[in-house]
N, C-alpha and C positions, 0 to 999 in steps of 0.2 A: 428453292424458290427461283424461278427463271426471271430475267430481266423484263420480259413481256408481262408476266405476272405482276410485277412491282408497279410497271407503268400502268397497267389496267386498274390496280389497287389505288394508285395515286389519283387517277382520274375519277375514279368514283367517289372518293373522299372529297374532291375539290369541285364536283360537278352539282348543277342544281340549286344553287344558292342565289339568292338575288343581287343584282348589281350594287346596290346600297351597302350589303355587307362587305362586299370587297373593298369599298372606299373606306369603311371603317377599319377594316384588316390593315390596309395601307397606312392610315393615321397610326394604328398602333405600332407598326412596323417603324415608321419614321420617327416616332416618339421615343420608343426604347433604343433605336438607333444612336439617338444624341444623349442617352441617359449616362451621362459621365459623373454627375455630382456624388451620388452615393458611393460609387465605386473608388473615387479618388479622395473623397472628403477627409477620412481620418488621416491619409498620407499629407493632405495640405495643411491641416491643422496642426500636425506635429512636426513635419519638417519644413513646411514654408514659414508657418507663422510661430513656431516655436511652443505650441501649447503641450500641456501633457497628455498622456495616453488616456488618463482619468477623464480630461475634459472632452477629448474626442469622443470616448465612448458615450458620454453623457449626451453630446450633440446629437450623435447616431439615435440615441434613445428618444430623443426629442422629435426627431422625425416620425417615430412610430407612435409616440403620444399624439402628435398633431393629427395622425391618421385615425386615431380612436374618434376624435370629434369630427373630422372630416367626412367620414363615411355616412354617418347618418345624416349630416348636413347635405351632403350630395344627393342623397335618396329623397330627402324632403324636397330639394329645389327640381329634382327630376320630374316629380309628380305635380309640383305647382308651376315652374316655369316652363318646363318641356324638356325633353333630352338634349336638344341640339345647343339652346342657349346656356344650359348648364356645363356642357362639354367645352364650349368655347371660352365661358368665363374662367373655369378651372384651368384649362390648359394655358390661358393668358396670365393668370395669376401664378401658376407654377413657372412659367417662363420669366416673369418679374422677379420672383425669388431666385431663380438660378442666376440671373443677370446681377441681381444685387450682391450675391456671394463673390462676384469678380470684383467688387469694389469695397465692401464693408470689411473691415479689419477687428474692430473690436469684438470682444467676447460675447457682450450682450447682443450686439448686431447680428453676429453670425448665428448664435442661438436662436434668435427672433426669426431670421431668414428661413432656417431649417426648419423650425416649427411649422411656420405657416406654409412652407413647402410641402411639408407632409400633410397637411390638412387638404390643400389643393389637390395634390396628386392620388390621394384616396378619395376624394370627393368626385373624381372624374369616373371612378369605376361604376358606381352604380347607374348612371345614364348610358354607359357603354353596355352593360350586361342586360339593361332594360331595352336598349334599341335592338340587340340580337333578338331578344324574346318577342319583340313587337314585329319585327319583319320577316324573320325565318319561321317556315312552317314547323308546327311541334314536333313532328318526327325527326326534323334535322336540326334542332336546337342543340342537342349534345356535340353534335359533329361540328357545328358552328363554334361553339365555345372552344372546342379542342383546336380549331385552326386558328381562333384568334389568340389562344395561349402558346400555340406555337410561333405565331409572328411577334409575340412579346418575348420569348426566348432566344428567337433568331435575331432580332433587334440587340437584345442585350448582349449575345455574342459578339455582334458586329461591334457594339460600343466598347467592350472590352478589349478588343483587338486594336480598334482603332485609336481607343484613349492610350493604350500602352505606346502605340507607334507615335501618337502626337504629343506625348507628355513633354517632349523637349521643348514645345511651345510655350509651355507654362500652364500651370493649373488652372489661373483666371481665363485663358484663352478656352480651355475645356469647358469652364462653366458657360461662357458666353456660347459656344457651339451648341451646348444643351439648350439655352435659352431660344435661339434661333429654330432648332428642330422642333421645340414645343409650340413656338410660334407657327412654323409650317404646318403642324398638326393641326392647330385650330384653324388655320387657313383651309384646309382640305375638308374638315368638317362644315365650314361656312359655305364653301362653294358646292360640294358635292353631295352631302349627306342631308337627306329630307328629315324633317320632323316626324317622328313617328308615334307620339304620345296618343293614345286612344282617345278619340273625342267623346264628350259626355254623352250618355246614355239619351236617346230621344224616345218619345213615346212615353206611356204610363209606366210608373213604377210603384212599387209597394213602399210604404212609409220605412220599412226595415232596409230594403235595397238603397233607398235615397240616401238614408242617413249612413249607410256603409260606405257609401261613395264619398261623402261630403266630410265624414268625421274619422279620419284613419290618421293615427299618430303613431309615434314609434312605440309608445306603451300600447297601442291597440294591436300594433304588429306581435309584440310580444306576448300578448295574451293567445295569440293562436298556437295552441299546444303542439301540433304536428311540427310547424315550423320552428318554434322555441327549441324543441328536442334537436332538430336538424342543426340549430346554430350552436348549442351545448355540445354536441358531438363534433361538429367542425372545430369548435375551439380546442377540443381535447386533440383531435389530428394535427392542428396547427402548432400546438405545443410541441408535439414530437417531431414535426417536420422542421420547426425553427432551431431545436436544440443542437442538432449537427454543426451549424452555422457558428456556433460558440464553442460547443464542446468538443468537435473534432479536431480542430487545430490544438487545442490543450491536450488532449489524449495523445495526439501523435507526438506533440513536443516532450511530453512525460515519458514517452518510449525512446527518446533520442532522435527522432526524425526531424528534419529540417523544414523551415518554412517554405523553401521550394517544392518539397514533396507534398506537403498540404496543398500548395497551389495546383500541383498536376492532379491530385486526387479529387479536389474539389471541382475542377474542371471538367471531370468526367460527368457531372451533373448536367451541364449546358451541352455537352457533345451528345449525350444519350437523347435528350429531349429535341435538339435540332435534327438529329439522324433519324429517330425511330417514332416520334410523335404521330406521324400519319400511318405508321403500320399499327400502332396501339388503338389508333381511332377505328381501323378494320376491324381489330379484334373485338372491341367494346361495342361497336355498332349494333344496335337492336336487343342488346343484352339487358338484363333487368338492373336498375340503378341501384337496388338495395344490394344485390349481389356484388355489384362493381365497388360500392362504398365499403362493404365488409372486406373484400379482397384487398382494397387499397390500403385499408387501416391495418390489415394483418402484414401486408408488405412493409409499411412504415415501421410497424413495431419488430418485425423480423430483421429488417436491414439496420435500424439503429441499435437494436439490441445486439446483434453480432458484432458490433464495433468493439464491445467489450473482450471479445476473443479474437480480435484481429492484433497481427504483430508485425507486419510488413506493409508497405505501400500498396502492393498488389491486393493484399487482402483488405485494406481499408478501402480502395478503389473498388472492390466487389460489394462492399456493404453499400457504398454510395449508388451503384447500380441497382440495387434492390429497392431502395427507398425511393429512387428517382421514377422507377416504374410505378411505384405507388403514387407518386406525385402526378405523372402523366394521366393516370385513370382518375384519381381523386378530384382535381381542380374542375375539369369540364363537367364531370358528372355531379359534383357539389352545385355548380352554376346552375346547370339545367334542372336540378331537383328544386332550387329555389324559385326558378322562374316557374316551375310547375305549380308549385304551393302558392305562389304569390297572384292575388286578383290582378286584372288588367290595370285598374286605376291605382293600384298601390305597388306596381312593380318597382320603382324607383326606392320606396322606403324599405320593401323587403331585401332588395340588393344592398342597400345601405346598411341595414342591421347585420346581414351576413358578412359584409365587408368589415364591420366593426370587431367580428370576432378574429379575423386575420390580424387587425392592428392591435387588438389587446394582446394576442399571442406575441406578436413581433415586439411588444414593449415588455411583457412579462417574462417571457421564455429566456431571453439573454441573461437577465438578472438571476433567474432561478438556476440556470445550467451554470454560471459562473461560480454561484454560491455552492452548490453540490460539488463541483469540481474542487474547489478550494477547501470544502469540508470532508464529506465522507469520501469523496473520491470518484473518479470517472467510472468506475464499474458500477456504482450506485445510480449514477445518472442514466447508464444505458439500460440497466435493468429496470428503472423507472420508466422509460419511454417505451420499452418493450410491453410493460403491463398497461401502459396507457393505451398503446395500439390495440391490443387484445380487449381491453375494456370498450374501447370505441367500436370495435367491430360487433361486439356483443350487443351493444346499444342499438346500431343500425339494424342487426338481424331481428331483435325483439321489439323494438319501439317504433320503427317506421315502415315495417313491411307492407302494412295496409295503406298508409298515406302516400307512398311511393310505389303502388303496385302497378308492375307493367308499364313504367313509364317509357313512352316511345314506341310502345307496341300495343295501341289501343285495341287492336283486334283481339286481344287477349283479355282486355278488362271488361268483358261485357257481363252484365248482371245475369247470373245463372238462372235458369228456369226452363220450364217447357216452351217449345217454340211452335206456335200453332202454324198452320197452312192457310193462305201464305203467311211465310215469316214476316213479322215487322222489322222495322229498322232497329238494329241493336242499340241497347241504352249504354253509353259509355261512361265509367265511372271516372270522375275528374280527379280524384285522389283528395285523401284528407277527410277527417270525419267534419261534417257540417257543424255540428254542435261543438265542436272544439274551436272553430275558427269564426269570430264574430265579424271579420270582414270579407270571408271568401263567399263569392256570389256564383 
């Protein structure tokens, strides 16, 4: 592939999106560039404050637990307050928690700050995802989510490098930098990002339509059968995705490889995403979301399952490449599928429930992975992740084919039937079974 071809592909990937999206993209990049807390929190707790490794692990788990509550909370506020005020409030709350960690030294104080930070950081994701769905045309939504995910990983890569270089200034300085970056992110949203929450419908509505718009709760969202299936399958994929972050270093250590070897291997994840996300976007553009979700699940299963066969740093790095490609395909496709199934007036709640599946996996998977490695052994862990990946792929192929039919390619989603002459306008299938969704309009 020539340089000119790569440039043309890059231009096509980033062109045609509204200016508001790029301000949101910039806020994501700024936010993640200053994201030092989780990267260095365990080192700060053990080396600086003298806490045990067990306590450090518990505090990190509390961050995930806070996200379990924060995601649906952010979804509700997104639909009630609006996208912009929810983002600003939660960014400022996360900044306050990061700043507090620079001064709080008691175990209870640290645990509380990290728990609240997890809730605030997860609560900001539903309004971000809902805003993208609001402002970007439907046929470009998946591409927009891919670009936003690229910004997130690019910022995180910068944060890791910058944090390592600035560590000599002290951990508290890094936490304050994180707080300042998060405040700057809120400022960008306040100054440049418009509110995109759809206005209430005007004109006559049927009683059913009116009730659907006014009475949407998290429980109502979970009654949406196609979306509930999407959430449960995403939870399975998230369990597989999270397992290597705990199981991989333990497996490599069991084979006598050093911690520095693990650092080099896991760094492949970020390098591949930053370097190749735009090319993956080009490959996935206009393709069936069900096909992509099946493919990504199989890549997760293959990559993690092959970890049991790896015996060197190069082999372990190769497995990381495989499941990282699955990650690059899955994350934006799943976000776009969520936006597709969500009605306009409940986009925040739908994104909040979906985000909760990520948070639950982030809390549960490390505990399960550690228990399996300590018990039956690493090979059992990787066999289980391979089986779960295949199970998720089968679920996407058999349970969501109709609900997500031809997403992003609406010209193929035309209701079949004879076309009289002159041909009427095509009827586009919006996805999902109406009788399965009490809130879809």
